[in-house]
N, C-alpha and C positions, 0 to 999 in steps of 0.2 A: 535417496528415492523416494518419492510419492508414491501414496497409497493406492490401490486399484479402488475404481467407483464401480457399482452395479446399478445400472437403470433398469428398472423392469416394471414389468405391468402395464406397460405402453396399451391403449386401446388400440391405437393407430401409431406403429411405427413407421413413418416415412424415408426409407432408405436411399432413393433414388437408386438404387443400383440398375445397372443397365450397360449398351455400348459406352467404349471409349471416348466418343467424339461427342461434339455436342448433340443436344437433343433438337428434332426436326418434328413437323408434320404429327403424326400420332402419336409417336414417341415421347412428346411432350405431355400427355395424359397418362404415361406410365409410371408411378410413383414408386414402384417397389414395397407396398403396405404388407407390413408383418402384423396380424393382430396380436396381440395379447404380448409383443415385441418387448426385446430385453437387448439392452448396451453394457459391454464390459470395457472398461477403462483402465489403462495402468501406463503411467511417465507420459501423459499426456495424448497417447494414440488409442484408436480403437482395435481392441484385441480379437473380440466375437460379437457380433450380430447373430440374433435369430429370436426363436420364440421363448420366452420367459422360461418354460418348463427345460428347456434345452439347456441355455446359458447358466441358468442357477443352478445346475447340477456340477458344473464346473468347480475342478478343486479353488481354481483362483477366485471364484466369484463368492465362494465361503469365506473369505477371510476380505472382502470389499466392503468398502463402507457403502450402505444402502440409500437407493433414492428410488422412492416410491414414484412412479408417474400414473397410478392405478386411476382408470377413465379418461387420461389425458392423452395429447397428440405430441409425441416426439418427434423432429423432424429435424434436417442439417441448420445450422445457423444460416442467414441471409447473407448472399456477396454481393455489395453493392458497388457496381463496377462503373460509376461516375457519379463522383459527388466532390464539391469544391470545400474541402474542411477549415482550409486557411484563407478565408475570401474578406474578411473584416466584417465588422459591426452590423447589423440588422437595421435597415432603413425604412421602419414603418411611414414616416412623416412622407418620404420621399415618394415610396409608392401609392398612397392616397392621393398624393398631388400629382401623380404621373411625373414630375421632374427629375429626371435620375442625370445627373452628370458624372461623367466616368471619374473626373479627379474625386470623388466623393469615397469611392473605392479603393483607388491605388493609392492617394495621400495617405490617408489613416493607417494602412498598411505599413508604409514607409516609415511612420511617426511610431509605430508600435514596437516595443523592445520585443526581442523573441522571446523572454522569459512570458510575457504577457501574453503573446501571441501561443505558446504551448500549452499555457493555463487554461486558453480559451479553447484551444481543440482538444485538450482532455476533457473538457465538460462536455464538449460535442460527442467525442467518443464515447461517455459514460452514458450519454442519451442513446446512442446509436446500440449500445449492448443492454441497456433496460429495453429496448422494442425488437431485439432478437437480431441485428446484425454483427455479425464475427468476421466479417472480411471488406474492405473497402478499399476502391480506388481514390486517391484523393490528386485532384488534378489544380495545379498553378493556374496562373492566367489573367489573376487580380492585381499581380506587384507590377505589370508592364514594364517596368525598369530592370537594369540590371540589379540591382540593391533590391528591389521589391521581390524578384522572383526567385533571388538567392535565398531570400530571408523565408519565402513560404516554403522551398525546398528543403532548406536546413531546418523547419520546422516540422517537415514531414517523418524527417529523418528521426528526428528525437522522439516524438510521438509512435513511431513504430518501434523504436527501442524501447519503450514502456510497457507497449500494447499486444506487439505483434501482429497486428490487423490492418497495416497499411500498406498498399502498395501505392508509389510514387509515380506521378507522371506529369512532366513539363509541358504545358498547354500554351502554343502560340497565343498570345492576347486577343481579345475580342476587339478592345477599343487600343488606339495608338496616343503615343504619349504627344502633346501639341507639337505641331510643327515638324512632324515624322511623317513620311510618306509609308504607305504600305509597302513599295521595294525597296527601302532603306531598313524597317523592320524586319523584312524576311532577311536579307541580306546580314543583318546584326543577328540574327536568331541562328542562321546556317554556318555563320563563320566564325563566331563567338561564343554565343550560350552553349549549342551543343555541344559543342568541343569540349568547352568547360566543365558544363555537367556532368558531361560522360567522364571526363578525368576524375572529379571529384566523387563520382557514382552517387548523386543527389537523385536521379529518376531512371527508372526502370523502362517508362515507355515516354514516346513523346506522341502530343497532339496538336492538331491546329484549326481553328474556328476558319472554314472554308465555306461561304456564302453570299449572296446578294449584299453588295455594300461593305464587305470584310474579305478576306484574302481570294484570288482567282483560283481556278482550277491550275493556271500555271505554276502561280507562285507555291499553291502548295502542294503540286509535283516535285517542285525544288524543295521544299522544307523537307517533306517525307523521304524522299530519296535522300538527301544527306543526313538524314536521321536513320535510313535504314543501314547506310555505308557506316556509321558508326556503332551499330549494334544495336539499337533501341526498338523495342515492341512498338508497333504504331498503332494510333488509334487518329480518329477524324471525327470532328464535329461536322454535320452535312445536312442540308435538307431541311435545316430550320424555320425559314421562310420562304424559300424558293429553291427549285432544283437547277442547279446549275452544271450539272455534269460531274459531280464528283466520285460517283459509288465505281465507274470502270477503272479510275484511278488508284482507288482504295484497295479495291481487289487486285489489280496488278500489280501492286505492289506487297499485297501479302497481310494488310493489315489486319491486328485482330480483332478490331469492333470500329463499328462505326454509331455515332451516337444521335438521337434523335431523330432521323430519318422520318419525317412527316411528309415530305414530298418526293414519292417516288413513282416513274414510270414502270411500265410491263418491262423492257428492256433492262431497267435497273433490279427489279425483282428476279428476274432471268439469272442475271449476273451473280446475283446474291446468293440464290439457290444452291448454284454450283459452283459455291466457292467455301470456304472456311471461314469466312469474314462475319463475325456475329453484328446482327442489327440491336443496338442497346435501344430499347423504346424508354420514354421518359414522361408519363402521364402529366406528374405533377406540375412540371414548369406551366402545362397547358390548363390545368386545374386554376392554378393560381395566377395566370397572367389573364384568364377568361380569352383566350384566341379563337377557342372551339376546334382547333385542329388539330385532334388526337392522331396518332399513329396509326397506320394502316393495319392492326396487328393481324386482325381473321385473315387477311389476303396472304402477309407475310407467309404466316401457319400454314395455312391450306397450299402456297406454292413449293413449301419444303425451305422457307428461309430459317436459319437458326437466330434465335431472337434472345434477347434477357431484358430483364429490368430492374432500372434503378433509379435513385431520388433525383440525382442533378441539384441536391444540396447546394444552395447560393444564396447570398442575402438580396438578391437582386429578381431571381424569378421564380424559387423554390426554395424557401425557409422551413423545410421538415426534414427530416432524418429519419421518418418512419415509413419504414419498408412496407409495413402491413397497410399502409394508406396507399400505397402505388398498386399494390396488388387489387385492393378493393377499386381504383378508378381501373387497372385495365380489364377486370372483369365487368364492370358497368358501362363502361364508356368506350372500352376496345373489342367486345366481344371473346374478350377468352373465357375460358374456365378456370376455375380454382386449380386444378392440379397444373393447367399449362402455366398460370402465374407461378405456381412455386417452382417448377421446373426452371423456368426462366429468371427468378429470384435466387436460384441457391448453383446448380448444376451449372448451366450455362454462362451463369454470372463470371462463375470459376474458371470456363474455358476461356472466357475474354481477358481475364488476366493470367492466363498461362498456369493456372494453380489447380485444374480439375485433378492432378494425381495426388492433392492434398487436403482438399475442401470440396465442398458441395454436394457430398453425400455422405452417408452413414455407412463404410465400408472399411472391412478389415486393413491395417497398417497405414488407413489415413488419419489426420488430425483430429481429434475428438471435438471438435467446433460444432455446437446442436442446443436447441432450445426444446425447453418443453412448454406448450400451451396449455391455458386453463379453460381448453375446448374438448369433446369427446369425438369431434369429427372435422377433418382439416378444410372440409367445405364451408365452415363458417368463416373464416378467415373472408372469404369473400362476401358474408353478410354482414357480420360487424363491421362498423367504420367509427373513426372516432377516440378508439378507446385501447388499451393496448393487451393484448390476448398473451404476453408473454408470462409464464409464471417462473420460470429460471433459463439464465444463460451462461451455458459454459464452454470457456475459451480453453482450446488446448490441453483440454483435461480439468481445468480448475473453475468454479463456480463464481462467475463474475457477479450476478444478479440473483437475488430471489425476491419475490413479490414480499413484501413485509405483510402483516395481519394485522387489521384493526383491533384494538381492543376497547370494546363498548365499555364506557362506564356501568356499574351495576343499576338496573331501574331503581328509580324513588320506590320507598314504600309507602304506598298511599294512607293519608292518615284516616283515622276512622273518628 
């Protein structure tokens, strides 16, 4: 039995305590802040949340290991609901030359051993944890062939066994193997891959890239229908470069989330606002590829659409696992407040992954996934950029990361 932990003295304890459903509209600004707050943890579970004075007085708190958060912000760990953790090596030379060939992504994956892929994935997850992320949706899609996709999904499973922070998604590819038509590829995914993956328990969600020049609405409809019949949770890439009418289908099938959602019309927004489908907004790729078309976050929020924020980590369009940077981009370029961005990056991301009953907020009986920030006000997260504000990351009640302190050498004594 693990020892209890008492985190106390937080200048701002952001609990995200609130309604059971995804946050919308004005509710995104309601962070449930407790001044001089404390959290009591035992066996990886949050047992008490409240003012330091009240929680410190509990019998169990007196025997707990003490962590002082004096003068700092304590909040839930980030839930990154869209990332490609296993997607091949970085491609900086191709990015700068703008010559990106699909084969440069899927061939290296097929030539890389599972052991190497897992080691690379663990390094990425360690970086996620250092920057405050405690739960991730890891999508496949860069493997293209059965061999490549299964290798990615098996790596997801290995990473989750080691970290308990990965939700796996099988994603219909963005590219096609040479000589393959989109119709043949859809048929292969529906009749071969989805049943195989479900049978082996390698993915919880199924996603498909539905956009101009990729898969059509009709093809996406066939795919998500097959996935739903097999019991997968549903995700869709939609509106990355154009609006081809995906949103009504996503909502009709009860998709948990649609990602990107850059090009939406009034009808789409109205449909989303009346649904439980979460629009996962990805400012990172817009910044990195310099397309200039950020998702219309302000309009979505004001219309009552439930939104989440995520990185879309991948070597092609967003080589960043820093959710703090996504919050800055959302506030500076998408018109969001710092509170809205925090809600979208925590509790709503958890809803998108069907895990809001376990993570995304600091409430009794939830997993103790939280971070301590080296700032005194949460709004500093939308002000500072390009630096890591996380002092401590705790996952399932265990400290994963603590900021090391620099030991300066003694100043030399001046000669006289």
